[in-house]
C-alpha atoms as one frame of an Amber mdcrd trajectory, in Angstrom:
protein
  21.929   9.396  -7.983  18.027   8.784  -9.239  16.235   5.861 -11.049  12.501
   7.606 -11.642   9.888   5.717 -13.590   6.938   8.276 -14.534   3.912   5.863
 -15.410   4.792   3.875 -17.957   7.995   5.922 -19.046  11.765   4.760 -17.006
  13.884   8.098 -17.085  16.561   6.473 -17.251  18.739   4.278 -19.420  18.356
   3.361 -23.247  14.909   2.892 -24.151  13.386   1.104 -27.148  13.991   4.180
 -29.677  17.174   4.748 -29.030  17.110   7.419 -26.713  19.062   8.165 -23.589
  17.455   9.729 -20.280  18.757  11.244 -17.188  17.775  12.472 -14.036  19.833
  15.233 -12.826  17.852  16.491  -9.685  14.665  14.996  -7.486  12.957  18.200
  -4.871  10.735  16.797  -2.725  11.043  13.484  -2.118  12.167  13.655   1.600
   9.761  13.674   4.693   6.939  16.335   4.103   6.225  19.102   6.761   3.402
  19.299   9.442   0.656  21.926   9.301   1.318  22.784  12.431   1.479  26.498
  13.269   2.542  28.792  16.202   0.689  31.514  18.303   2.590  33.594  20.392
   1.277  33.223  24.099   0.152  36.594  25.354   2.522  38.067  28.216   4.461
  34.531  28.667   7.018  32.347  26.825   6.003  29.843  24.558   3.146  29.364
  22.162   0.040  27.656  21.252  -0.093  25.005  17.833  -2.582  23.453  16.082
  -2.641  20.042  14.558   0.381  18.524  13.713  -0.477  16.609  10.660   1.703
  16.135   7.639   1.488  18.109   4.636   0.566  16.830   1.254   3.899  16.528
  -1.161   5.428  18.485  -3.971   7.570  16.965  -6.546   9.942  18.885  -8.814
  11.879  16.676 -11.478  14.802  17.400 -13.709  16.394  15.224 -16.392  17.533
  15.247 -19.905  17.753  12.996 -23.008  19.779  12.406 -25.777  17.794  10.955
 -29.007  19.352   9.445 -32.112  17.719  11.982 -34.707  15.592  14.917 -34.490
  12.247  13.168 -34.677  13.146  10.762 -31.822  14.044  13.636 -29.774   9.991
  15.406 -30.591   8.949  11.874 -30.233  10.498  11.145 -26.440   9.255  14.800
 -25.217   5.498  14.196 -26.849   5.626  10.928 -24.461   7.046  12.575 -21.647
   4.204  15.167 -21.878   1.694  12.251 -21.875   3.402  10.431 -19.247   3.578
  13.494 -16.921  -0.550  13.264 -16.789  -3.039  15.635 -15.154  -4.791  12.290
 -13.860  -2.959  10.488 -11.201  -0.559   7.979 -11.973   2.371   6.235 -10.629
   5.207   8.005  -9.911   8.594   5.442  -8.752  11.768   6.808  -7.348  14.373
   5.300  -5.868  17.680   6.533  -4.362  20.190   3.532  -3.299  17.284   1.403
  -1.871  14.669  -0.089  -3.499  11.833   2.281  -5.733   8.816   3.227  -3.771
   6.677   4.810  -5.151   3.062   7.369  -4.849   0.207   8.394  -6.709   0.795
  12.112  -8.692  -0.594  14.396 -10.761   0.428  17.146 -12.932   0.346  20.702
 -11.087   2.838  22.808 -13.657   3.923  22.556 -16.874   6.131  20.262 -18.343
   9.505  22.804 -19.730  11.465  21.314 -22.390  14.709  23.531 -23.045  16.517
  22.690 -26.364  20.457  21.967 -26.166  20.463  21.036 -29.973  18.359  19.518
 -32.073  18.605  15.954 -30.612  19.595  17.026 -26.823  16.733  18.151 -24.656
  16.914  19.181 -20.659  13.446  18.990 -19.157  11.619  19.238 -15.841   8.370
  18.660 -14.447   6.177  19.564 -10.859   4.316  16.866  -9.792   1.727  16.671
  -6.071   0.447  13.858  -4.225  -2.431  14.156  -1.610  -0.885  11.773   0.049
   2.277  12.404   2.166   3.433   8.948   2.011   5.625   7.035   0.022   4.813
   3.178  -0.694   6.814  -0.206  -1.324   5.594  -3.458  -2.697   2.705  -4.408
  -1.495   2.915  -7.560   0.830   0.300 -10.826   0.925  -0.162 -13.943   3.133
  -3.258 -15.502   4.172  -4.793 -18.516   6.116  -7.984 -20.260   6.971  -9.977
 -20.501   9.930  -8.170 -21.722  12.725  -8.344 -25.930  13.253  -6.504 -29.203
  14.290  -6.430 -32.207  12.360  -4.773 -35.457  12.374  -3.157 -36.306  15.873
  -3.772 -39.664  17.880  -6.544 -40.013  20.426  -5.574 -42.085  23.154  -9.191
 -43.727  25.147  -9.975 -42.843  28.164  -8.296 -46.593  29.166  -5.148 -45.404
  28.313  -3.119 -47.070  25.594   0.771 -47.130  25.197   1.874 -47.417  21.461
   5.499 -47.177  20.030   4.987 -44.756  18.112   3.330 -40.720  17.573   1.178
 -39.015  15.165   1.587 -35.233  14.800  -1.191 -32.986  14.567  -1.696 -30.077
  11.817  -2.630 -26.901  13.208  -3.574 -23.864  11.889  -3.719 -20.567  13.565
  -5.548 -18.432  11.977  -2.785 -15.472  11.686  -1.521 -13.742   9.077   2.028
 -12.016  10.337   3.333  -9.165   8.216   6.473  -6.766   8.379   6.008  -2.931
   7.847   9.869  -1.901   7.418   8.615   1.509   6.648   8.083   4.228   9.401
   4.215   5.219   8.905   1.211   3.640   8.932   0.390   1.617   5.117  -2.708
   0.705   4.049  -4.202  -2.774   4.018  -6.896  -4.162   2.263  -8.584  -7.933
   3.479 -10.438 -10.230   0.869 -12.736 -13.172   2.965 -13.190 -16.224   0.729
 -16.438 -18.075   1.628 -17.998 -20.184   2.222 -17.817 -18.346   5.449 -20.436
 -17.331   8.485 -19.469 -13.820  10.188 -16.310 -13.488   9.883 -14.371 -11.434
  12.527 -10.859 -10.450  11.695  -8.685  -8.729  15.270  -5.320  -6.508  14.439
  -3.569  -8.606  17.395  -1.030  -5.734  18.951  -4.168  -2.731  18.610  -6.915
  -5.352  19.551  -8.698  -3.554  16.782 -11.736  -6.108  15.920 -13.570  -5.827
  12.766 -16.774  -7.926  13.179 -19.455  -8.931  10.809 -23.119 -10.165  12.043
 -23.694 -13.918  12.086 -26.325 -12.898   9.429 -23.353 -12.405   7.232 -23.236
 -15.669   5.807 -20.944 -15.552   2.132 -21.581 -19.234   0.044 -18.967 -21.285
  -1.714 -17.549 -18.799  -4.605 -18.588 -15.521  -2.652 -16.029 -12.678  -1.021
 -15.811  -9.927   1.007 -13.312  -7.028  -0.486 -11.993  -4.771   2.795 -10.466
  -2.260   2.444  -9.202  -0.807   5.966  -8.386   2.697   4.943 -11.303   3.488
   3.060 -13.454   1.934   5.235 -15.386   0.080   2.662 -16.730  -3.755   2.594
 -18.241  -4.779  -0.782 -19.780  -8.515  -1.579 -17.655  -9.740  -4.600 -16.781
  -6.256  -5.535 -19.880  -4.946  -5.575 -22.513  -4.183  -3.321 -21.934  -2.418
  -0.022 -22.373  -4.972   3.524 -21.045  -1.895   5.630 -24.256  -2.623   7.087
 -23.631  -5.940   8.336 -20.549  -4.673  10.555 -21.137  -4.792  14.370 -17.728
  -3.768  15.264 -15.836  -1.141  13.520 -12.497  -2.119  14.488 -10.374  -1.178
  11.226  -6.792  -1.264  11.289  -3.749  -0.355   9.890  -0.190  -2.178   8.554
   1.486  -0.046  11.544   5.412   0.354  11.505   6.898  -3.523  12.741   5.472
  -6.757  12.863   1.709  -6.798  12.376  -0.505  -9.878  13.352  -4.153 -10.350
  12.238  -6.209 -13.175  13.673  -9.587 -14.506  11.501 -12.334 -16.116  13.514
 -15.855 -16.743  12.366 -19.529 -17.069  13.814 -18.981 -21.516  12.987 -16.378
 -23.010  11.477 -16.358 -23.732   7.454 -12.879 -25.294   6.514 -12.454 -23.594
   3.217 -12.544 -20.166   4.452  -9.772 -17.856   4.099  -8.574 -14.664   4.784
  -6.162 -13.059   2.428  -4.077  -9.876   4.157  -2.609  -7.338   1.532  -0.526
  -4.490   3.286   1.794  -1.694   1.537   4.822  -0.962   3.693   4.870   2.940
   3.750   7.635   5.768   4.597   7.656   9.464   5.203
């Protein structure tokens, strides 16, 4: 039922060492609970409740493997112990749909039960500080809005037996979040570009940089909307050049971002990378 991969180790199918892996149970992969707590109202019905925020996620996974030799069984168990790390690692789980993943870390021991010298049942528990399950990143790019080509008619008027189409760049990027939770968004602005402005159209949230911020050819900004960080060329912060801090998320459904700037440069480019997310 479950297809699970812990880091680089698939816990399903037959691996290159001839070990047959399988997962029998996964607990904690549904939507997480809420932090809300209720306090009974004195001398009246009902209650008061606190903030209703999603709790962090804890997952327990059980399964087993059958190895061709006792040595291969011990090696498989060692590889499982290495994959289930105290440092964050990607855990990917597929039920009947495409895999969804999160960053997890070990919270309890990996428990092996030796059925015989070649067969081991095992279980482990991991946790993620983020409640969401993520899908595959989506990405799209645009240059600044522009119109090129087309036929300009003189003021006196001219009739011609043909048309010349214009090429229009909208300066917008549209991506759809198929999930049911807001997901992370990362932006990259490539120069040359002066005073970039990125607007999340549906919410109106606008991230505006001062016109004194000038990116030359070969320079870029890395913008993490969720962490609210801006790095020039992946290194130095440029948060001080922001004049309007309209951070946006990858909301469920269709999202559109528009790209403008203080002045037009044809090679300026915005790339939006967003991650679909589920409860």
